[in-house]
N, C-alpha and C positions, 0 to 999 in steps of 0.2 A: 389547940386542933380542932375543938369544937366549933370555932368560928369560922374557920376553913372547911367544914365539913361538906358543902357544897363545891367547894373549888379549891382542893389542898395539893393539887398535882405539882404546882412549882415547889412548893415547900418540903413536899415528900422528897421530890425528885433530887432538890439541891442538897436534901440531908443525905441521901443514899451516895450521890457523888462525891460530897465531902468526906465519906467514910471511905469509900475506894480510895480517893486522892490520898488521904492520910496512909491507908495501907500500903499505896505504891511507893510513897514518898520514904515511907519507913524501911520498906525493901531495898530501894535503891541507894538509901543511906548508909543502911547496915550491912547488907549483903549484894553490893553493887553487880559483881561478876556473876552472881546466881541470878540476879534479877535481869540483867541485860541478856545471858544466854537464853533466859524464858522469853525475853521480848523477840529476840532474833530467830528462836524457833518459831514463834507465831507468826512472824513476819517471812519465814523461809520462801514461800511461793512468790514472794513479791520482791524482786532483785531491787529494785530502786529503794525500797525500806530497808533492806538488809544494807545496802551501802550506807545509807545514812545512819543505821544504828551503829555500825562498825565504826564510822567517823566519831560517833556520839562517844565509843568505848575509849577510843584513842584519846579524846579529849579529858575522859576521866582516869586515865594512866592505865587502862586496863588492856592487856596484849590480847588480840584475837589472832590465833594461830590457824595454820591450814590443816586440811585433813590429815590424819596418821592411823595407818592400820593397826598400831598397837596401842591406840589410844582413844580414837574416836569411836561415838557411839553413832547411832543413826541421826540424832539431831544435834543442835549445840550443846555443849557439856562444859563444865569446870573441871580443869584437871587439879592435881594436887597442890600445884604452885599458884592456884588461884587466876589461872589464866583461861580464856574461854576457847574451845577447841572446835574446829569445824566438824561438822557430823559427815560421815560418809555419805548419807542419803542425800546430800546437796550436790552430789556429783553427779553430771549428766552422764547417761549411758551405764552407768554402773548397774543399776537395776536392784530392785527392793531385794528379791532373793538371793542375790550376790553379797548385798551388804549384809544380810541377815545371817548368812552362811560364816561370814568371815569373823563377823561377832562373837558366835556360837561357837566356833572353833578355838578363838583367841580366850574366850572364859573357861572352855573345858579343858584345854592344854597347854595355856600361857602364850607370852608372847613370841613373834616370829623372829627367828634369827637373821634371816636374809632372805632374798627374793627365791633363792632355790628353795628352801624350807618353807616358804610360804607356799609356793606353786605345789610342792609335795603335798602338803597337808589340805590343799583346797579340793573340792568336788570340782572335776573339770566342766561338768553338766552346769553347774550353777554359777561358776566363774569363767566366762570365756576369754577371749583374746581381747576384745572390746573392752572388757572392764579392767584388764589388766593396763591397757594403754592411758584410759581414763584415770586410773588411780596413780599412774606414774606421773602424768603430764600435771595434774594436779597437786603433786607433792605429796601424796599420802604414802609413797615409799621412800621419802627423804630421810626417814628414822634408819634406813640401812646406809651408814655414814660413807662408805667406801664408794658407792655408786651415784653419780649425779643424774638428773632427769634425761638427758640427751642420749646418755648410753644405753637406757633401756629401749628406746623406739628407732636409734639410727641403726641402719643396716648397709653394708658395704654392698657392691654391685654383684647379685647372684647369690648373696649369703642372708642368712636369717638375722631377725634381731634379737637382742639379749632377751626379750620377753618370750620371743619365739623359742628360742633356745631352753629358756627356763621351762615352758609349758611341755616341750618334747622330752627334757629331763625327767620332769615330775611324773610324766604319763609312763615313761620307760621304767622308772624306779618303782612305781605303784605296781606297774606289771610284773616285774620281776618278785617282788615282795610276795605279790598273792600267789604266784606260780610255786613259791617256796621250793625251788628246785636246790640241789646241794652243789655246792662248787666242784671245780675240778680237783681240789686240794682236800676235799672232805669235810668244808666246813657246813654249818648248819643253815647258811643262807647264801644267796647269791653274791657275785662278784660285787664290791662295792663301786658303782659308778663314779668317775671323777665329775666334778662340777664343770660345765662348759667354760671357757676363756673369755675374760671380761676385756674387750679392746679398748684402748683408750681414746677417746673422742674429746673434742674441745666442747666445753660446757653452753648451753643455750647462753646469749647474753641477756642482760636483766630486762630489758624491753620485751624479747621473744619470751622469756619465762612468764612475765605477766601477761602476754597477750595469750598464751597458752592455758593459763588459769582461767581468765575471762572467757576462753572457748570452751572448756569443759565443766566449768561451775558457774559461769554468768557475771562474776564479779572479779575484781582484782582481790588478792588474799595477802600475798607475802609483801607487799607493798602497792605503790601506785606509780604509773608513770611519770605524773607531775611532782613526784617527789625531788626529781632532778632539776625542778624548777620553783622550789620552795621560797627562794629570795624574791624571784620575780612576781610570784603570786603574792606574797605577802607585802611586798614594796609597792606595786603598781595597780593590782586588782583588788578593788573595793567592794565589789559586787559578786556574790555567788550565783551560780545556774538556779538553784532552788529559789531564789528570790523572784525570778521571771515568772513562775507559776502563776503570780498575781499581777498583773500587768497595770490593773487600776492604781495599786499603791505606788507603781514606779513611773507614773505619767509625769512626764517634764523633767525627770531627774537624768542627771548625766552618769552613764554607765560605764564602767571599765570591768571586763572580766576575762579571765582567761582559761585555757582548758584544752583538750586533746580532742581532735576531729575524730568521731566515732561512726559517722554514717554520711554518704553523699548521694545526692540524687542530680542528674543534668536531665531536664525536661524540657518539652515544648509546650507551649498554649496551643487552643484550638485555631487561633489565628497564626499559628507559625512561628510566634516569638519565643526564644530561648529563654529559661529560667531555672533556678536550681535552689535547693536544700541542701542545708549541712546542720549536723547535730554536733553540738560542743558539750562536752562532758569534764566535769571537775569533781571535787572530793564530795559535794553535796549532791549531785543530779547532773540532769542534762536538759538541754534547750535546743529547740530546732529553729532556725532560722530560713527564711525564705527571701531570695533575692530575684528582682525583675529589672528588666531594661539594663540601664547602665551601670547600677548597682553589681549585678549578675556579672557583666562584662569586665567591670573595673575589679572584682575580687574572685574571679572564678578560679584564679592560678593558686589561690589560698585552700580552694575546695580539694584537700587531698586526705582521704583516711589516714590516721597515725601523725599528722601534723599538729604541731604545738602552736596555738594562736593566741594572740591577745586582741580584743575586740572592743571598740570603743563606739558609743552611739547613745542614743536617747529613745525612750518609750515616747511615741507621739500617737495622735489620730490621724489616719490616712483620710485624704481629700476625696475619695473615691467610694462607691458603693454605700454601704451602711456606715462608713466611717469608724470602723474597727480601729481597737489600739493596735499598733506593732511596733516592733524594735525596728529603729532605722540605723544603721550601720553606717558609721563615718569614717573608720579608718581600720585596717587590720595590720598587723605586725606579727613576725615570728618570736616566740616567747624567748628562744636563744639569742634572740639579736637584741631584746628590749633593754637590758641594762646598759649595753655599749650606747645605744641610741639615745636613750632618754635620760640617762644620768648626768647631772652636771656636778656631780661630787659624791664622795662617799665618807661619811664621817663615823670615826671609832670613837665610843663612849667608853671612858675607863676611870677608874676609882683609881686616886693617886695611890692609895695604901695596897693596892693589888700588883702594881707595877713591879716586875723583877726583870733581873737581865736575861732570864730565861724568855721571858714574854716578849720582850723587845726584839730577842734573837728569831723567834717564830715569826713574828710580823715582818720583820725585813725579809724573812725567807719567803713568806708567801706574796711580799709584794713584787719580790724579783721575780717570783714563777709567775705570777699573772700580771706582769707588766702592761701596762694600757695607755690610754690618753686622758683618763678621768682623775681629776684631782682628789688627794685624800687629805681628809682634816683629821685631826685628834682634838677631842674635849676631854680635857683634864679634870675630874672633880675631886674636891675634898671637902664633904659635907660637914665636919667638924670644924674645920677653918673656914666655911664658907667661901671657898675658892673655886671658881670656875675659869679654867684657860681654853680658849678656842684656838688652836693651832694649825697652821697650814704646813703639810710635808713637802718640802722642797727637793727633795732625794727621789722620790717616788711617784710615779702616776700607776694606776691599776686599771684592770678589765674588771668592773663589776659584774660578775657572774656568780651562779649558784656555788660551784665549787669553791670559789674564791671566798666566799662568805662562809661557808662550812669550814674551811681549813683555817679561817681566822678566828673563828669563835674556839677552837682547840687550842689557843693561845691560853686562854684562861676566861676571867669574868669581863668579856668585851661586849657592848652592844654595837651592832652594826646597822648603821641608817643610811638610806639612800636620800641623796637630795636631787630634787627635779623641779 
């Protein structure tokens, strides 16, 4: 240290960072849920970082659950089961005062039984109708198992929604309790008001539910729209959107990625030529593509918010202006058609010792349900006997889609591999 007296910054800096790295590595290894909850809370204002760290939690086997009026705090917290729970403070439009009011009431008088008791116990000034809607659409009321999200906000023509009925019920109940009027039959309190009727309504579809979560929280919580295309993403998409933030490292590489279109712009240059931009989002982040001239006209029909796309191309240096790097799209396809169009075969890898009549029956049933034109192959392995058999199925051909792969894996220890 004396020898570095005049310039010791590098050594001291690396010493401090190594100590911090050791501390954080220790916490992540021994208290992974608590550590990741702290990281998520620290990143709560940056939705891209939150999305990245939630995916990291999933890779670590840690569940990240949505907001919950009977369990959530203001920020990300770990529950008694070792799962990370979203904080109520992350819900857009909920309001800090409303969140604090909910938590204080819950801590003082216990968990809420249903939406009507929740409304009855809440101060109407701090928790308004907008707060109720945001809580319902984010899933914070999902703990009230008898009611699904759409029932809270759905309203028939000329009628109030369930949330509006609950607020009115609570206001009238509170008013009667405060007046402390004796009932007609001599009781010490007013007549007990019946709770409003809950009408049956078809629940939101999975994609509708996820889109509403993103609208009120900013990210997908209970799942991701791409979960329905896990097979296609794993089999065909070798690049992730987060990798495109550093185009220098990607220069000259062939890129294949998939995602959901989350934003679209159709614009015109100063000279009157049309061009467009679209943002593709996957599990790791998003990337915005800009298309000019013939490329824009060729791929314009794919630029629709909510569509699931497979994009092929390469990062090249453009030939005009300052010759900046750009992603040059060569081809686009819909993700849901990718397996059928690109697969030359589907191979099932099975250990010989795992084969049972039940497994065979499930495989045949799945092949029958997802019958198609793609050849099906079996690779039977026996590591102890050093036997590998490659077999072509003559009875069945399949449609290699995500649902087929998911159902096939339910048969047992089976690896599904696409051939292309």
